[in-house]
C-alpha atoms as an extended CHARMM CRD file, in Angstrom:
* protein
*
       182  EXT
         1         1  MET       CA             -7.0280000000      -34.2950000000      -46.5100000000  PROA      1               0.0000000000
         2         2  GLN       CA             -4.8680000000      -33.3250000000      -49.4920000000  PROA      2               0.0000000000
         3         3  GLU       CA             -7.9700000000      -32.0260000000      -51.3000000000  PROA      3               0.0000000000
         4         4  LEU       CA             -8.8660000000      -29.8230000000      -48.3230000000  PROA      4               0.0000000000
         5         5  LEU       CA             -5.3450000000      -28.3940000000      -48.2070000000  PROA      5               0.0000000000
         6         6  ASP       CA             -5.3540000000      -27.8050000000      -51.9690000000  PROA      6               0.0000000000
         7         7  SER       CA             -8.7220000000      -26.0210000000      -51.7890000000  PROA      7               0.0000000000
         8         8  MET       CA             -7.4400000000      -23.8080000000      -48.9370000000  PROA      8               0.0000000000
         9         9  LEU       CA             -4.3780000000      -22.9270000000      -51.0140000000  PROA      9               0.0000000000
        10        10  ASP       CA             -6.6060000000      -22.0620000000      -53.9610000000  PROA      10              0.0000000000
        11        11  LEU       CA             -8.5810000000      -19.6910000000      -51.7240000000  PROA      11              0.0000000000
        12        12  ALA       CA             -5.3090000000      -18.0840000000      -50.6450000000  PROA      12              0.0000000000
        13        13  GLY       CA             -4.4630000000      -17.3900000000      -54.2810000000  PROA      13              0.0000000000
        14        14  ALA       CA             -1.7010000000      -19.9890000000      -54.3640000000  PROA      14              0.0000000000
        15        15  ARG       CA             -2.7280000000      -21.7050000000      -57.5910000000  PROA      15              0.0000000000
        16        16  GLU       CA              0.7550000000      -21.6670000000      -59.0200000000  PROA      16              0.0000000000
        17        17  GLU       CA              2.5250000000      -25.0120000000      -58.9370000000  PROA      17              0.0000000000
        18        18  TRP       CA              5.3480000000      -25.6580000000      -56.5000000000  PROA      18              0.0000000000
        19        19  ARG       CA              8.8080000000      -25.6150000000      -57.9790000000  PROA      19              0.0000000000
        20        20  PRO       CA              9.8780000000      -29.2270000000      -58.4040000000  PROA      20              0.0000000000
        21        21  ALA       CA             12.3290000000      -30.6970000000      -55.9360000000  PROA      21              0.0000000000
        22        22  PRO       CA             14.2280000000      -33.8610000000      -56.7930000000  PROA      22              0.0000000000
        23        23  ARG       CA             13.1310000000      -36.9860000000      -54.9440000000  PROA      23              0.0000000000
        24        24  TRP       CA             16.6500000000      -37.4630000000      -53.5850000000  PROA      24              0.0000000000
        25        25  ALA       CA             16.5800000000      -33.9440000000      -52.0840000000  PROA      25              0.0000000000
        26        26  ILE       CA             13.2160000000      -34.5290000000      -50.4450000000  PROA      26              0.0000000000
        27        27  ALA       CA             14.4570000000      -37.8740000000      -49.1160000000  PROA      27              0.0000000000
        28        28  ALA       CA             17.6120000000      -36.2470000000      -47.7300000000  PROA      28              0.0000000000
        29        29  TRP       CA             15.5600000000      -33.5510000000      -46.0060000000  PROA      29              0.0000000000
        30        30  ILE       CA             13.2180000000      -36.1530000000      -44.5190000000  PROA      30              0.0000000000
        31        31  VAL       CA             16.2340000000      -38.0120000000      -43.0950000000  PROA      31              0.0000000000
        32        32  PHE       CA             17.5210000000      -34.7180000000      -41.6430000000  PROA      32              0.0000000000
        33        33  TYR       CA             14.1480000000      -33.9310000000      -40.0440000000  PROA      33              0.0000000000
        34        34  ALA       CA             13.8130000000      -37.4840000000      -38.7010000000  PROA      34              0.0000000000
        35        35  CYS       CA             17.2520000000      -37.2440000000      -37.0870000000  PROA      35              0.0000000000
        36        36  PHE       CA             16.4050000000      -33.8370000000      -35.6250000000  PROA      36              0.0000000000
        37        37  LEU       CA             13.0750000000      -35.1090000000      -34.2580000000  PROA      37              0.0000000000
        38        38  VAL       CA             14.8010000000      -38.0600000000      -32.5850000000  PROA      38              0.0000000000
        39        39  TYR       CA             17.4180000000      -35.6850000000      -31.1440000000  PROA      39              0.0000000000
        40        40  ALA       CA             14.7390000000      -33.2770000000      -29.8510000000  PROA      40              0.0000000000
        41        41  PHE       CA             12.6870000000      -36.1220000000      -28.3930000000  PROA      41              0.0000000000
        42        42  ARG       CA             15.7170000000      -37.5640000000      -26.5780000000  PROA      42              0.0000000000
        43        43  MET       CA             16.4450000000      -34.1490000000      -25.0300000000  PROA      43              0.0000000000
        44        44  HSD       CA             13.0710000000      -34.2410000000      -23.1920000000  PROA      44              0.0000000000
        45        45  GLY       CA             12.4730000000      -30.5110000000      -23.3620000000  PROA      45              0.0000000000
        46        46  GLY       CA             16.1090000000      -29.6190000000      -22.7920000000  PROA      46              0.0000000000
        47        47  TYR       CA             18.1630000000      -27.0080000000      -24.5800000000  PROA      47              0.0000000000
        48        48  LEU       CA             18.6910000000      -27.9600000000      -28.2440000000  PROA      48              0.0000000000
        49        49  PHE       CA             21.6470000000      -26.7400000000      -30.3010000000  PROA      49              0.0000000000
        50        50  ILE       CA             19.3110000000      -24.6090000000      -32.4720000000  PROA      50              0.0000000000
        51        51  ASP       CA             18.0450000000      -22.8400000000      -29.3580000000  PROA      51              0.0000000000
        52        52  SER       CA             21.1950000000      -20.7150000000      -29.2370000000  PROA      52              0.0000000000
        53        53  ALA       CA             20.0400000000      -19.0600000000      -32.4620000000  PROA      53              0.0000000000
        54        54  ASN       CA             16.4860000000      -18.8640000000      -31.1130000000  PROA      54              0.0000000000
        55        55  LEU       CA             17.7860000000      -17.1160000000      -27.9980000000  PROA      55              0.0000000000
        56        56  VAL       CA             19.5900000000      -14.4480000000      -30.0210000000  PROA      56              0.0000000000
        57        57  VAL       CA             16.4590000000      -13.7190000000      -32.0450000000  PROA      57              0.0000000000
        58        58  HSD       CA             14.3420000000      -13.7440000000      -28.8640000000  PROA      58              0.0000000000
        59        59  GLU       CA             16.5510000000      -11.1960000000      -27.1240000000  PROA      59              0.0000000000
        60        60  GLY       CA             16.6540000000       -9.0910000000      -30.2840000000  PROA      60              0.0000000000
        61        61  GLY       CA             12.8630000000       -9.0410000000      -30.1890000000  PROA      61              0.0000000000
        62        62  HSD       CA             12.8890000000       -7.4380000000      -26.7520000000  PROA      62              0.0000000000
        63        63  MET       CA             15.2100000000       -4.7270000000      -28.0150000000  PROA      63              0.0000000000
        64        64  LEU       CA             13.2590000000       -4.1570000000      -31.2390000000  PROA      64              0.0000000000
        65        65  PHE       CA              9.8520000000       -4.0140000000      -29.5800000000  PROA      65              0.0000000000
        66        66  SER       CA             11.0500000000       -1.9040000000      -26.6420000000  PROA      66              0.0000000000
        67        67  TRP       CA             10.3360000000        1.1000000000      -28.8670000000  PROA      67              0.0000000000
        68        68  PHE       CA              6.6210000000        0.2940000000      -28.5760000000  PROA      68              0.0000000000
        69        69  GLY       CA              6.2330000000        0.2270000000      -24.8120000000  PROA      69              0.0000000000
        70        70  GLN       CA              6.7410000000       -2.1400000000      -21.9100000000  PROA      70              0.0000000000
        71        71  THR       CA              4.0740000000       -4.6810000000      -22.8890000000  PROA      71              0.0000000000
        72        72  LEU       CA              5.3170000000       -5.1820000000      -26.4460000000  PROA      72              0.0000000000
        73        73  CYS       CA              8.8830000000       -5.2050000000      -25.1540000000  PROA      73              0.0000000000
        74        74  LEU       CA              7.9500000000       -8.0970000000      -22.8650000000  PROA      74              0.0000000000
        75        75  TRP       CA              6.1210000000      -10.0190000000      -25.5930000000  PROA      75              0.0000000000
        76        76  GLY       CA              8.6020000000       -8.9440000000      -28.2890000000  PROA      76              0.0000000000
        77        77  GLY       CA             11.0440000000      -11.7460000000      -27.6430000000  PROA      77              0.0000000000
        78        78  THR       CA              8.5240000000      -14.4420000000      -28.4800000000  PROA      78              0.0000000000
        79        79  ILE       CA              6.9190000000      -12.3580000000      -31.2380000000  PROA      79              0.0000000000
        80        80  LEU       CA             10.2090000000      -12.0440000000      -33.1090000000  PROA      80              0.0000000000
        81        81  GLN       CA             11.3410000000      -15.5750000000      -32.2490000000  PROA      81              0.0000000000
        82        82  TRP       CA              8.1750000000      -16.9950000000      -33.8300000000  PROA      82              0.0000000000
        83        83  GLY       CA              7.7960000000      -14.2520000000      -36.4200000000  PROA      83              0.0000000000
        84        84  VAL       CA             11.1400000000      -14.6360000000      -38.1890000000  PROA      84              0.0000000000
        85        85  PRO       CA             10.6960000000      -18.2760000000      -39.2730000000  PROA      85              0.0000000000
        86        86  LEU       CA              6.9760000000      -17.7180000000      -39.9360000000  PROA      86              0.0000000000
        87        87  LEU       CA              7.6270000000      -14.7410000000      -42.2110000000  PROA      87              0.0000000000
        88        88  LEU       CA             10.4210000000      -16.6190000000      -43.9700000000  PROA      88              0.0000000000
        89        89  SER       CA              8.1050000000      -19.5720000000      -44.5200000000  PROA      89              0.0000000000
        90        90  ALA       CA              5.4820000000      -17.1920000000      -45.9550000000  PROA      90              0.0000000000
        91        91  TYR       CA              8.0860000000      -15.8160000000      -48.3510000000  PROA      91              0.0000000000
        92        92  PHE       CA              9.1140000000      -19.2800000000      -49.5420000000  PROA      92              0.0000000000
        93        93  PHE       CA              5.4470000000      -20.2770000000      -49.7710000000  PROA      93              0.0000000000
        94        94  HSD       CA              4.9150000000      -17.3190000000      -52.0690000000  PROA      94              0.0000000000
        95        95  GLN       CA              8.0130000000      -18.3000000000      -54.0770000000  PROA      95              0.0000000000
        96        96  ARG       CA              6.6660000000      -21.8920000000      -54.2040000000  PROA      96              0.0000000000
        97        97  GLN       CA              9.9550000000      -23.3710000000      -52.9770000000  PROA      97              0.0000000000
        98        98  VAL       CA              9.0040000000      -26.6190000000      -51.2600000000  PROA      98              0.0000000000
        99        99  THR       CA             12.1180000000      -27.4490000000      -49.2450000000  PROA      99              0.0000000000
       100       100  ALA       CA             12.7780000000      -23.8840000000      -48.0820000000  PROA      100             0.0000000000
       101       101  PHE       CA              9.1290000000      -23.4360000000      -47.0780000000  PROA      101             0.0000000000
       102       102  VAL       CA              9.1510000000      -26.6520000000      -45.0530000000  PROA      102             0.0000000000
       103       103  PHE       CA             12.5110000000      -25.8200000000      -43.4430000000  PROA      103             0.0000000000
       104       104  CYS       CA             11.2990000000      -22.4410000000      -42.1740000000  PROA      104             0.0000000000
       105       105  LEU       CA              7.8940000000      -23.7460000000      -41.0960000000  PROA      105             0.0000000000
       106       106  PHE       CA              9.4960000000      -26.7230000000      -39.3500000000  PROA      106             0.0000000000
       107       107  PHE       CA             11.7370000000      -24.4050000000      -37.3180000000  PROA      107             0.0000000000
       108       108  PHE       CA              8.8120000000      -22.0900000000      -36.6370000000  PROA      108             0.0000000000
       109       109  PHE       CA              7.1980000000      -25.0220000000      -34.8460000000  PROA      109             0.0000000000
       110       110  GLU       CA             10.5010000000      -26.0640000000      -33.2420000000  PROA      110             0.0000000000
       111       111  ASN       CA             10.5100000000      -22.6500000000      -31.5690000000  PROA      111             0.0000000000
       112       112  TRP       CA              7.3210000000      -23.7070000000      -29.8060000000  PROA      112             0.0000000000
       113       113  LEU       CA              9.2920000000      -26.3930000000      -27.9330000000  PROA      113             0.0000000000
       114       114  TYR       CA             11.7760000000      -23.7720000000      -26.7550000000  PROA      114             0.0000000000
       115       115  THR       CA              8.9770000000      -21.4150000000      -25.7480000000  PROA      115             0.0000000000
       116       116  ALA       CA              7.1030000000      -24.2110000000      -23.9550000000  PROA      116             0.0000000000
       117       117  THR       CA             10.1770000000      -24.9600000000      -21.8390000000  PROA      117             0.0000000000
       118       118  TYR       CA             10.3660000000      -21.2850000000      -20.8610000000  PROA      118             0.0000000000
       119       119  MET       CA              6.6050000000      -21.1740000000      -20.1640000000  PROA      119             0.0000000000
       120       120  ALA       CA              6.7330000000      -24.2760000000      -17.9590000000  PROA      120             0.0000000000
       121       121  ASP       CA              9.3620000000      -22.5280000000      -15.8310000000  PROA      121             0.0000000000
       122       122  ALA       CA              7.1370000000      -19.5130000000      -15.0910000000  PROA      122             0.0000000000
       123       123  ARG       CA              6.3990000000      -20.4460000000      -11.4700000000  PROA      123             0.0000000000
       124       124  ALA       CA              9.5990000000      -22.3170000000      -10.6320000000  PROA      124             0.0000000000
       125       125  MET       CA             11.8890000000      -19.7490000000      -12.3060000000  PROA      125             0.0000000000
       126       126  VAL       CA             14.9320000000      -22.0360000000      -12.1910000000  PROA      126             0.0000000000
       127       127  LEU       CA             16.1170000000      -21.5740000000      -15.7770000000  PROA      127             0.0000000000
       128       128  PRO       CA             19.0620000000      -19.2210000000      -16.1800000000  PROA      128             0.0000000000
       129       129  LEU       CA             17.8960000000      -15.9240000000      -17.6430000000  PROA      129             0.0000000000
       130       130  VAL       CA             19.6760000000      -13.9560000000      -20.3450000000  PROA      130             0.0000000000
       131       131  THR       CA             19.2110000000      -10.3060000000      -21.1660000000  PROA      131             0.0000000000
       132       132  ALA       CA             20.4250000000       -8.0000000000      -23.8810000000  PROA      132             0.0000000000
       133       133  GLY       CA             19.6100000000       -5.0030000000      -21.7310000000  PROA      133             0.0000000000
       134       134  ASP       CA             20.3430000000       -3.8690000000      -18.1910000000  PROA      134             0.0000000000
       135       135  SER       CA             21.4740000000       -6.8960000000      -16.1760000000  PROA      135             0.0000000000
       136       136  ASP       CA             20.1890000000       -5.2370000000      -12.9870000000  PROA      136             0.0000000000
       137       137  PHE       CA             16.6630000000       -5.4360000000      -14.3980000000  PROA      137             0.0000000000
       138       138  ILE       CA             16.0410000000       -8.9540000000      -15.5740000000  PROA      138             0.0000000000
       139       139  GLU       CA             12.6780000000      -10.6470000000      -15.4380000000  PROA      139             0.0000000000
       140       140  HSD       CA             11.2280000000      -13.9750000000      -16.4400000000  PROA      140             0.0000000000
       141       141  ASP       CA              9.0450000000      -13.1360000000      -19.4500000000  PROA      141             0.0000000000
       142       142  TRP       CA              6.4900000000      -15.8630000000      -18.9510000000  PROA      142             0.0000000000
       143       143  HSD       CA              6.2310000000      -15.3720000000      -15.1840000000  PROA      143             0.0000000000
       144       144  THR       CA              5.3720000000      -11.7400000000      -15.8380000000  PROA      144             0.0000000000
       145       145  ILE       CA              3.0430000000      -12.4960000000      -18.7780000000  PROA      145             0.0000000000
       146       146  PHE       CA              1.1730000000      -15.3100000000      -17.0450000000  PROA      146             0.0000000000
       147       147  SER       CA              0.9220000000      -13.2710000000      -13.8240000000  PROA      147             0.0000000000
       148       148  SER       CA             -0.5500000000      -10.3060000000      -15.6830000000  PROA      148             0.0000000000
       149       149  LEU       CA             -3.0490000000      -12.6030000000      -17.4240000000  PROA      149             0.0000000000
       150       150  GLY       CA             -3.9670000000      -14.3470000000      -14.1660000000  PROA      150             0.0000000000
       151       151  VAL       CA             -2.9680000000      -17.7910000000      -15.4460000000  PROA      151             0.0000000000
       152       152  LEU       CA              0.3590000000      -18.3450000000      -13.6860000000  PROA      152             0.0000000000
       153       153  GLU       CA             -0.9390000000      -21.4710000000      -11.9420000000  PROA      153             0.0000000000
       154       154  TYR       CA             -1.5460000000      -23.0500000000      -15.3650000000  PROA      154             0.0000000000
       155       155  ASP       CA              1.9860000000      -22.4940000000      -16.6670000000  PROA      155             0.0000000000
       156       156  THR       CA              2.8190000000      -26.1720000000      -17.1020000000  PROA      156             0.0000000000
       157       157  ALA       CA             -0.5650000000      -26.9900000000      -18.6640000000  PROA      157             0.0000000000
       158       158  ILE       CA             -0.2360000000      -24.1430000000      -21.1680000000  PROA      158             0.0000000000
       159       159  ALA       CA              3.3350000000      -25.2060000000      -21.8850000000  PROA      159             0.0000000000
       160       160  ALA       CA              2.1910000000      -28.7920000000      -22.5090000000  PROA      160             0.0000000000
       161       161  VAL       CA             -0.3370000000      -27.5850000000      -25.0890000000  PROA      161             0.0000000000
       162       162  VAL       CA              2.2530000000      -25.3630000000      -26.7980000000  PROA      162             0.0000000000
       163       163  ARG       CA              4.7890000000      -28.2130000000      -26.8150000000  PROA      163             0.0000000000
       164       164  THR       CA              2.2270000000      -30.6440000000      -28.2630000000  PROA      164             0.0000000000
       165       165  LEU       CA              1.2650000000      -28.1760000000      -30.9880000000  PROA      165             0.0000000000
       166       166  GLY       CA              4.9630000000      -27.6810000000      -31.7720000000  PROA      166             0.0000000000
       167       167  TRP       CA              5.4730000000      -31.4230000000      -32.1770000000  PROA      167             0.0000000000
       168       168  CYS       CA              2.3160000000      -31.7430000000      -34.2940000000  PROA      168             0.0000000000
       169       169  GLY       CA              3.4700000000      -28.8650000000      -36.4860000000  PROA      169             0.0000000000
       170       170  MET       CA              6.9260000000      -30.3350000000      -37.0160000000  PROA      170             0.0000000000
       171       171  LEU       CA              5.5160000000      -33.7720000000      -37.8130000000  PROA      171             0.0000000000
       172       172  GLY       CA              2.9520000000      -32.1800000000      -40.1370000000  PROA      172             0.0000000000
       173       173  CYS       CA              5.7110000000      -30.3630000000      -42.0070000000  PROA      173             0.0000000000
       174       174  VAL       CA              7.6350000000      -33.5900000000      -42.5310000000  PROA      174             0.0000000000
       175       175  GLY       CA              4.4720000000      -35.4140000000      -43.5840000000  PROA      175             0.0000000000
       176       176  TRP       CA              3.5670000000      -32.7030000000      -46.0730000000  PROA      176             0.0000000000
       177       177  LEU       CA              7.1000000000      -32.7430000000      -47.4920000000  PROA      177             0.0000000000
       178       178  ALA       CA              6.9200000000      -36.5200000000      -47.8590000000  PROA      178             0.0000000000
       179       179  SER       CA              3.6420000000      -36.1290000000      -49.7510000000  PROA      179             0.0000000000
       180       180  ARG       CA              5.4440000000      -33.8630000000      -52.2690000000  PROA      180             0.0000000000
       181       181  ALA       CA              7.7380000000      -36.7160000000      -53.3700000000  PROA      181             0.0000000000
       182       182  GLU       CA              6.0510000000      -37.8890000000      -56.5370000000  PROA      182             0.0000000000
């Protein structure tokens, strides 16, 4: 598996070595991620402390993308919420900084848990909604998105897939970081 990943990185032009990280730092980060994963698992899809920051970025995405029409405004919350940590992880990948890359990628995938909770609520619409815009016009993003795509009845199934991929991504990040401890 490591050979496959290394060959993919070579194809991406990432032949430069990663900046070394001390074993103690990698171990400390693994403990942090393990504690966070236990915390997230025990919350059973509930609101995590990091989700307050995710919410701010999400709402900012609606405002930013509102300049590009109603559809991108609707999708903009999730685009920015996922895009910020993904772009930061790409930057740290390019800089070859192991712990910063993993941190950003880990929280990119953590955002999937938050999004999955919102998706699973598309039909029930019981979650409290927040808006950065006109409070008289507030809509449930995923109810509107899934309705327009004709998949509203699959909201919980789609959310389960997104949540599973989020967990796999977070675990993969921690596993990859652990493999960097030499």
